[in-house]
N, C-alpha and C positions, 0 to 999 in steps of 0.2 A: 652539317649535322653528322654526328658520329654514328657508326654502324654497331657500336657496342650496345648490347641489349640492356646493360645495367646503367647506361649513361642517360643524360637528359634527352627528352624528345618533346616535340610540339603537341599540345593538346588540341581539342576540337576548335577552340577559339584562337589558336595561334600562339598562345603563351607557352614558354618553355618551362616544363615541369620535370622534376626528377622522377625517374622510373623506380617504383617500389614493387618488387616481385612478391607474388603471393607465397612463394616458397621461402621467403625470408622469415615468416612466422612459423614456429614449430607446429602449431595446431593445424596448419594447412597442408602439412606433408603427411603422406600415408605412413603408417607404422611399418617397419620392416617385417617380412615374413620369412619363415625358414624354408629350406629347399623342399621338404616333404609337402608343405601346404601349396607351394607353387606348382609342384609336379601334379598334385591332385587337381588343382584348378585347370591345368593345361592338358590333363590326360585325355580328354575327349576331342581335342583339336578344334578347328574352326567350324563347328557344325552350323552355326547360325549363318556365317558368311557363305558357306557352300549351299545352304538352303535358299538364301536370297539370290545367289547367282544362278542356281538351277531354275528357280521360278522365273527369273527375268529371261533366261535363255529359252525356256519353254514358251513363255508369252511371245517372245520375238519370233520363234519358229511358227507358232500358230498364226501370228499376224502375216508372216510370209506366205504360208499356205492359203490364207484367205485371199491375199492379193493375187496369188497365182490362179486359184480356181475361180474366183469371182470376176477378176478384171482381165486376165490374160487368156484363159482357156476359151471364153465365149467369142473372142475376136478371131480365133482360128490361127492357122499357120501363116507365116510371112513368106510371100513369094509366090 
C-alpha cells in the first residue's frame, strides 16, 4: 500500500478505492484573506486555549488540595 495521500487506499470493506480530497473542489477551499484581516483575527491571541488550560489546572489543584486535606491530613504523620 502506498503512503502517498493522493493514491488509492482500502475502504472499510477492503476494496481499493481512489482517494478524492475535499480540497480538490474549489467550493471546499476557504477564500484567501488579506494580511489586515488575518492580523485582526489573531490580535487577541489564544484567549480560549488559555482559559481552558487555566480552568483545567485550577480544577486539578483543587482536587489535589481535597486529596491532601481529606485523605492524608486525618491519618497523621508517618513515623
